[in-house]
N, C-alpha and C positions, 0 to 999 in steps of 0.2 A: 262970108263966114255965116254960120248957122246962128240964129238968134234963139239960143236955148237959155231958159231961166236957170240962175245959179242955185246952189244948194240952199242958201239962206232964203231964197224966194220959196222954194219947195217946202221948207221947214216952217216958214212963217205962215204959209197957207194951209197948213194941216194935211199936206199930201202924204199918203202912206209910203214911207221909204223902206219898209221892211223888204220889199221885193227888189229894191234898187241896189244891185250889186253886180259886179262883173259876171257875165254868164259862166256857168260852171264848165270846167274843162279848159279854160283859157289860161295860158301862162301870163305872168306879170307883163312880159314884153308884148304878147299878143294883145292884151287889154290895152296897152299904151298905143299900139298900132291902130287898134279900133277907136280909141278916143281921138286920135289925130284924124282918122278918116272921117268920123262924125263931125269934127270941127272944120273940115274942109281942106286939110293939108294934103299936098301932093306927096308922092313917094319920096322925092328928094327932100322936101321940106320935113317929112316924118323922119327920115334918116338923120337929117341935121338935129332935130330936136332930141332923138333918142340915142344919137351917137353910133349909128349903124349904118350900113351901106344902102343904097337904094334897092339893090337886088335882095338884100336880107329882108328889107320892108316888104317887098313883093312876095317873098316866101312866106312871111308871117301872114300877110294879108290873105294868100291863098289858104293857109292853114285856118285862119279865123272863119273865112267863108265855108270852108268844109265843116269845121266843128260846129258852127251855128246853123248849118244847113241852109245858109243864105244863097240866093240865086245870083246876087251881084252886090256891088258896094252899096247902093241905096237900100237894099234889103237889110244888110248888116247894120247901116246907119239906123234904120227903124228899130232893129233889136237893141242897139246901143242906147237909143232914146227911151225905149220901153223899160230897159233894166236900170236906167240911171247912170250908166257908166259915162255918158256924154254931158252930164250935168256940170262937171268941172272942166274947165279948158285945160289943155296940156300945160305943164309947167315950163313956159318959155317966153321969151321976149319976141320970138319970131311970129309974125302974122301971116296966116295963109294967103297966098297969092292967087290960088285957084288955077295955076298953070298946068300944063301937060304933065302927066306922070312919066 
């Protein structure tokens, strides 16, 4: 799992959060997929968290990459970290296993 500071850490240390919002053009579902990707969830785990199929997750992931003009998953994660979308963990009790997608 990524070791990302939580929102309280960011606010307590005076980090400017005005730019920390989901990238424009992403739907709420795509933002959820991006958040799960940034936290290391596989497609199956992401589907379990969001209540959608693995195939739907993969379609949303492809859409996220296209909309963000990201070359690959790690590039999308970099953008998620830069925009602050990855600061909060997905709302789930499921811990990412880091298995195959």
